[in-house]
C-alpha positions in Angstrom: 0.0 0.1 -0.3 1.3 3.5 -1.0 1.5 5.9 1.9 1.5 9.5 1.4 1.7 12.4 4.1 -1.0 15.0 4.4 1.2 17.7 2.7 2.0 15.4 -0.1 -1.9 14.8 -0.5 -2.0 18.8 -0.9 0.9 18.7 -3.5 0.0 15.5 -5.2 -3.4 15.1 -5.5 -3.8 14.1 -9.1 -1.2 11.4 -8.4 -3.2 9.9 -5.5 -6.3 10.0 -8.1 -4.5 8.2 -10.6 -3.1 5.6 -7.9 -7.1 5.0 -6.8 -8.4 4.9 -10.4 -5.7 2.2 -10.7 -7.3 0.2 -7.9 -4.7 0.8 -5.4 -5.3 1.7 -1.9 -3.4 4.7 -0.4 -2.2 5.1 3.5 -2.5 8.8 4.7 -0.1 10.1 7.9 0.0 13.4 9.7 3.0 14.2 11.2 4.5 10.6 10.8 1.1 9.0 12.2 -1.4 6.9 10.2 -4.4 8.8 9.8 -6.3 7.0 7.5 -6.4 4.7 4.8 -8.1 5.5 1.4 -9.8 2.7 -1.0 -11.2 2.5 -4.2 -14.5 2.1 -4.6 -15.4 -1.2 -6.2 -17.9 -1.6 -8.8 -20.8 -3.7 -7.3 -23.4 -3.2 -10.0 -21.5 -4.3 -12.8 -20.6 -1.6 -14.5 -17.0 -1.0 -15.6 -15.4 2.5 -14.3 -13.9 2.3 -18.0 -17.5 2.9 -19.1 -18.2 5.9 -21.3 -20.6 7.5 -19.0 -17.8 7.4 -16.1 -15.6 9.5 -18.4 -17.8 12.4 -19.2 -16.3 14.5 -16.6 -13.1 13.9 -18.2 -14.1 15.0 -21.4 -16.0 18.2 -20.4 -14.8 21.4 -21.5 -12.6 23.5 -19.0 -14.5 26.5 -19.6 -17.7 24.4 -18.4 -19.3 24.0 -21.7 -21.9 21.1 -21.6 -21.3 18.2 -24.1 -24.0 18.3 -26.7 -26.5 15.2 -27.3 -24.6 14.4 -30.6 -21.2 14.5 -28.7 -22.8 12.3 -25.7 -23.9 9.6 -28.5 -20.6 9.7 -30.2 -18.9 9.0 -27.1 -21.4 6.1 -25.6 -22.1 4.6 -29.1 -19.2 5.5 -31.1 -18.7 7.0 -34.2 
């Protein structure tokens, strides 16, 4: 299990998220003491984390422009 401190958490949040997305747990420490363990959510509904519906947030425009129906259909159904 990967271990990071709270100061590392603030500086490397994106790295922590990638670790969790890869299915690995992380131990969080504060001043050298164990504070928490963060575990990735297990998919129990049979839907894979790679399902396109779970990827929309990564595809959204940074200026908060919503995806059109046509763009969402293309992502889900291909083409």
